[in-house]
Structures are given as structure tokens and as C-alpha cells.
Steps between C-alpha positions, in 0.01 A plus 500: 500500500755409236487605134367160393211539750418845363520377141245222548265728697510766229452246219204333671321823583559712191526238229253232610255647751521820295511757779774739606377509860839383621762710675845433646687634799644766268175697531588583860871560446600573140195594291588873492850417384357273228263774384778760502730275298227431245417870461865601459660201328206328334564187709559396861876517452750545783790666316777479764668229705646462850855553381404858415469577871869423539598693187296813572644820645160595643233259624159646582272279713137611488244341733726204561621376837757285322692414817202307635310402186787415262785441748731307266476771234547766769823331614627509141428872488657562843813307399528695174472830686758392758741405221433824312408775750448752220175318414199692630175352631177698534205353692154645436259374764265656759674289765865487590525125457794264544584565134585861586806363679703532179327812364697815423166676475160408644194678365205446735240557230136530604258226388451519120744792475722298262332630184566862593861413581572326167298749296714770657807296410390478135467880491839540663663267245347702217602835647860395568568339162517144634249367244655266239337664198646244260348206688171682550464591132607158365332264744210667684182697453300720734783696662344847449166383638664330800701813574191719473304272734784517752420876527800671660439660836714671758720308741264601779208352304697178458586498868132538588396221260770256610552586865875519430711811566609702199865445592467122484302519175776709339764256623315205350438675168866601467614146576265350242571765237879480527531120524473296183494154654174507696281206601158572653354203691141512611266259674183496710514861616457597135270222381250473784340836434190647338741681266758220483512471121558873467781476755665227292474708183629814672814302592536341155453842332816628669704202376364522145560876486866451591552183295607326823351166419626169370869575557722367780433676829183680398128456468175462696479170691174374646558274801227238525310485824421129514679179396447420133284805434695516173416140410129568547530798267689301234216252458234774494351414837372852560134562413589748227779306324546198276779243518856579387460877536220518244207739536149379567356803318694413181294268270816380321651395832178330611483304175866399531465370856176317421655328199807401699287353779247357255245620749123521453486864604717790613419779746432805284512774761677568829355327803429637842811605688545379858318781685214502247489120508416488870240775454342276236505212748327726752218606267445152356639547148766243587360188667812284512860593578821296517771654720851360477805576713372827646304632798273784377293516820811663650695645207232671287387857567176532698577148616182459706290555187703230324430268792127575484497442123660157536266408784206571268652339188323175398821315417851576628799279418835561669831332412750542782754321714324596824137456600482772765557822308235770526402420139524120512247490784238634257557233234232252393778293342855514636761346272840407648773659287874453498707765672820670389746228598279231343445671162676452166501763228646838412495854636609834351664779698492877455779504239335236276713202614310171492610237752403142568345429835560144609317332789698393803201357688247236401140611463313400819170314501274588209676829418531563127658769283274791409543433125392138554182607677404730214594248231276240665210746503567576133485129416172453689351794311565317176827667397713191554761520221585864580574419865652155475838605640758245605682749720639851538748460213219459247322810631820705491575386144149603389541837672836551325355396162213747535745780577670437163184424300472746208744726680752661267624752753158657538477396865758539774431174684654215301656187652465293185841342560321266745193425286593133462674450835511137616419375848869437559608843379227663706616314808850641452389845377737776610387859563469715188381850419228570247481563214673182384375441150499182296816604315679545835503881488451676831496849647603618847355851465227654288463830313853647485437550127123526511313198368196546720195277463255767388356515148761756386777349720527827695466539874224720634572773750166504676356837607446473876307763691614573854202406722356767723590474867228319690352706779539350843175402667489640853345177628757281325818709492758222454615321188524124555778315320505118506778260414744230608729446791838334466441136592137432416332444167149607404242346735744278692331175396851353478744743664273518807584135569865591556606599850822643360319732258263623770782580741589836341151654506234290672196726498334756272588864544430852382797725425420855614716811513559592869350848454180357351484243780543769766211700355281189507608409854664177383814371669754251373365142526146622563225337301362711217149502359526573126171582326438528126254711305289187444425482872712192560784501751797300621709488818880475480806586709647852479857532373615859530778585256634800316552269199132565434404838354242713677142455387559141389487163673619157391342165589626165363256280313595153628273431798182298454201369689719211609790710631350839602134548399490866608792585269374411149606834358362454149152521647569876519621539140223611259435331165674782319695392191716646226262560206753366247650200680224406743761475776366592845640797691632301795745778595240773543202505735368769733486408869478640851702377797424494872634330811318175571406466866504158660437378854793262485803430281666161492785293368486121500767243419346156460581152376146466356295731282218647714146394406310796639615859433216729616693825454449808284861471385725198472792397283652153510833381356691174490807458717747216548302262717166680492335839456520857618187709539444872546149599605291780648142517624284422800589245763316171437198456726648196674838666562843463345592163650177330396521653153855370466403149614197489271666654196811281518316179604689478832379307802581468867807286430693802377704701747382864521683785667459873473511853629221754538529870586135595548572870534707515182276237333817318396433128464760233412431128468723205421394146412747208504491136410781376719807702402356621169324833459150469354397864524614836633232770517572867571206743541512873578280810459760633253700326224699230677870557564660159447821385333300323233765307309650373824154395624432317173825307531398372843265252331812304401674524839477277806373671816620296795511746786320800646772741382440437130126516559528832680681645198204393290263678738715812462488469122873548450823315580705572807804724472776336303265255327484519119212688338543540125210747478275548199616298200670701226658226287243226447739280303725448804264610783721790607339760726545873549675458837759269345571750220523789747740296714715429194507873427614574855773239455637688201298389196461815294357362175235259378779280367666486841171400664462231234839354583415478871130406491428395139222762498446650155708239318219297342206674325633841606158659556587583862817691412336846498355436846837380631659818367239715679568315828874557458446869424275542804747319727790712378297821542419408861865417565610835360252682722 
């Protein structure tokens, strides 16, 4: 959703319907950051900008896999470090992610160990004289209380609380203490926690105590988790905020917004936040819900309960661009909305830059902009004049005018310079950073000289208690972390349509440390049964890697009932939220793991999507020319060939050939329509050994003779035939075998591989993986 969409939604709900039961995507990604900013700064102000990453001498990345989740920004950081090798990068993350590729120091902190780490840092800064006493005394309050709450302990205590060795902790503290230009970036690993707001304030405390804020190359920088999360915050779309960064609990602010809107009412208290909202749907307090541009049946914690709530809800409206999402299937009314390339409006990024988004596709069929849908409802409810918008420019101008209304520097968000923007000027609007006030004054960074948005204009150092270590339950000994993979987005309603984006990772997986897997009797590529404390379970593929710390597992959150119904990981995540922000703890659930036994494992390449998938586990992905399917379960009652014919709607006209080893229970079937492959099925008692990318590409090839068909039966090309292997660079479809071959031919750097294969030269998110392949190849060569 664009800012104009959010603005109309917030205006309709809070100012005309009179309820604050409205929440934006920020609740799942940025709410803890918002709450931390408001506690410390008095407003949801991001004080730093992207340029500071390039100017800093130390960049600390906390709970952020920037290489995969913010790849363009990561490339800026990587280029700055390459140009200035003295720059240091510290990555704080339970997993050794792709971002660790440029880290000088990686701290594998245990789940929710961040508070102990930064509280310890605050003590260290005080003990070593690194506190900027002038800044603290002139511009802050609460330092003594924050320091007392941080309660100094021994290094061994810190090591126990964080899971990080004392040596690494000392290294990090010395780096931070001795380096003036420090930027600390944090994202979902901090925010998506039951103590997320406290984590944010523990980080901000260290910057306020040292005065490292608001100046070039220094400050805390919250990296938004979803597109335009900032825009939704600016218009007050969260249940506990008003428009233009005003506070719903402040009667002066409520009166101001109501007068500006000339509205009949104004919400006078915070509404239900997202998790509470669906609980209210479940118990009948909410009888109608309108869901726009999101898929909560997959993405919310305790997702099965959300599904049950919507199934029981008397009236569900869904606005989406696709009718077959897990949520859209439960709608009583499904409204066709415009998608990203069809929308016109503005978005705001993590450093407060507002950009115009211009459509490059026409809206199909009856699809309409989200703001238009809500404006039409507002008109039909009798609020016609307030929602009689001629287009996005008028909405944006109103939004800008509200930001400046009775704002004499009291509020941070002010884009009054555009309060009377014309349609023509809006059409040509160039990116700009807020604030941009009516007199043309602007500000790149906040708070170098104080000027906070609290009543006394001082920042608050917030006392943060280090949470007690949670005891491990013997039945559920593992900590489950959920998150993104490189090429997919959220619940794959759009990225899942792209064969190219599915080529890198095509099925759901569970990252497990090899030692933990060995104890559980799980081998690489086995299927894993992951069970949560709520009794629900999922089945996913095992990925054994030492990048994962012991005692923790990671499962991505993208797969749905449409793509892998046994892998909806948020069904395992409890409805546990941060008490301040209401943000769910999506990075922390207790689970057990066990090997999943199956009678048969299979891999299918097919030109058609199968109709019937009677298996305990299956995961389907788009390919060029068709689909690829991984599955495991019992053999269909009518046998593999009949299942294939029935499921793919094949008849006797198709040419079938195959191979069956009854003793090994290895079954391989091919179906052709003339020279074109319709399906290739490989079934085995164990996970199938097939050159998958090569097999997928055979859907596009012509198969004229028995030799090419025999290679298909074998599941791999003959010697000397090309097999690119698993895709590493999705932008240019470059596989691991091609990169390894380039390394053997003398390519010793990512840049050299890029010159030969183009890999890594576009979005750059595959560059860390290319580097690991090169390192592994060179290690093998040396041995």
C-alpha cells in the first residue's frame, strides 16, 4: 500500500467511523522501533541517513541480514568498506548469514540476548570514560537510572546471558568505545521480540550516552522491514497513533486532527493491535474485518487460530490482486486491487526519503486503487465531501497540509512545502527527505544539538532491565527463528509466480547445526518434523549448516497452503507480543525436531500443475515451462503411473516410458507429447538424487531420440553435457557448477566471476554466496 492508501484508510476509520481498530504492516515489522523512538525521542524519528553508513568508521548490524533483505544498501556498505578497509563491521545475529561475509566480528548472540549485550556496553562506556557528559547533561535525562538498570555483571555473566564468548564481547566493547563514528543498524531480529522495545532503547541508550547521534557517520538507524512501513507510520496508520506523528492519547492532538478533517468524531483511545484484533474476531467482539494487501492466515503468529477466526467471522472483506491466497479464499467480498506496477502515489524509505511511484502497467479489469475503494465506502456512508478526491495528488496535498497544520516545530514530521502541490507538480515530484517545511527548511539528521520532541526537549535514556534467561523445556529444547530467504517476499503471493525467483531455493527448509541434527538422527536433506508448544507441527527439508548456532533452528516464513501446506511455520509461533509495542515475537518460539519418516520420496518436473497431491509433505514451485514438485508420503493406491495420469490430466495419447527397480523401490517415469517432455517423475525410498536444475530445464528442450530420453531416466546429463547445478545468481540464472568451473579456470574474486558470467553484477545479493563457493573451491584445490 502507498502512503495515499494509508492516509485515506486512517482518516476513514479514526475520523469518521470513530474507531482506532486499524493497523498497518508496521505492527509486524517496525512497531518496537516506533515505540523505542517515541520513548527516547518523544516522536517516531529516525535520526540518521544512509550516507552515514559510508561515513562511519564502525557499522554495527543487529538482527539484520542486510545482504538479503536490503541488498542495495548492503552493496553501498560493502563498497564503502572495500574503498576504506579501516572501516569495521560487526554483525550481531544468532545465525551466520550472508551479511557476515563483510563482518570483521560476528557475535552469535542467543535469542533475546541483545539487551544484556547493550546493557553491558552501556556499563563499559561509563567505566572507561567514553560517556559524553556534556551531551548527556545538556540534552538528556535518565542516564543514572538507565545505568543502574543495566546492572554491571562479570564478563562470564555477560557471556552466559548472551551466548557470546568473553573475548568477543571485549573486542566489540573496545571497538565501540574507541570509535567515535558509529552507526548501529537494526531490523527484524531486534523488533520481532517480546522485549523488542527494550532492545531498541538499550541500543539508543548507548548512542545518547556517547552523544553519537545526529552527526555525520553516527547514530542509530532502524531499517524498515516492509515497503513503505515508514509511510504508514507517517499518516498514523498504527492502532495507537494519529496522523502526522501526533499522539492518540493527547487531547490537543485529537482536537487538532478532528478540526483539520472537519470530521464528526475522532478515535479517543488506541485501538486493538493486530494480534489482539484477530483475537477479538475470534471471540465475536469484532464482527466485520477488511484486510488489504496482506495474508494474515500465513503471516500472523498462531496462524491456524487466525484462519479459524476468519472462518467464523460474519463478514470478511479482502482487497488483493490475487484471488487464491490463503486469506482471500475466506473472503465474503473480494475486491480487485491494483498491484505495485499499476499504482500511483508515494512511498517513504528508512532514511525518510519520499519518492513518487508511477504506474507502468494499466489496471486490469475492475481493479481499483486501495484509496479509491475506501473513499467510495466513505461516500456511501454519508461522508461524501471528505472523500471526494480527484486523485492521488489531492490526497498527498492534504496529507502534507496536515503535517504542517499548527506545527511550529513541535512535531518532527512536516512536509508543508507540498501542502498546495498541483496535479502537474505531483506528477513530476522528485524524491525529497522530510522534514521539508513550508519555508523550504530541511534537515538531513536529527538531534546533534538536542531538540528532541519531548515536553522538555530532552531525550530519555530508558532504564532497561536485562531479562532473565528462559529455561529450556526438555520437551521443546530448540529456539525457532523465522524470517526471509533471499529471493522471496512474505507469503509469495507475487514472487511465487516467478520461476526465476524460485530457482535459488525452491522448497521450505529447517537450518540445523550438524551436531544437533546428529543427536536427533537427522541427515542432510532428510525431512524434519518440527513441533511447537501449542501442539501444532510442520514438515520441512533439513539443511545442516554450521552457520546455525547449536540449540536454535531457522525456518523461512514464505510457504503457504498453496505452495507447501505442511510448512506454514507461523502456525508454531505463539501469540506472544511485546507489552509496549504489541509486536509479535516471530523470532522466538520453543520447538522440538525429529526425523520425518516416509514410505516414498519424490521429485516431479511437469508442464502442468498437479491436481491431486495426497502426500504428507509437498512443496511446489514455478519453473520456466511448468512446475517442480518435491513430495514425500505413501504410494497412491492406484500406483505411480495412474496417479501421474490422473493428476496431470493425461490420457492414452501420451507416450509413457520408465524404469522400475523393485528391489530398490526406485521408480522413474517419463511422459512425452511428441518430442516435448510433459512430466518426469523420480521416486525413491530416500530423498531423490537428481540434478534438479538440469531436469527442470528439460521442459524447454526437444527430446528426439532414445539417448536424450535415457539421460532423463538417469536424472542427470551425460558426461560432457552442461549442468549448471543449483542456481546461485537468480538475475542471470547462473548455477553453482558454472561458478565452480570459473574458479577452476582462474577466477579468484567475485568481480572476476562477474566479468565472465555476469553473476553478482545486478542486485548483488548473491555475492556472499559466490564468495563462499570461490573460497571452498580454492580450499579444495590447495588440499
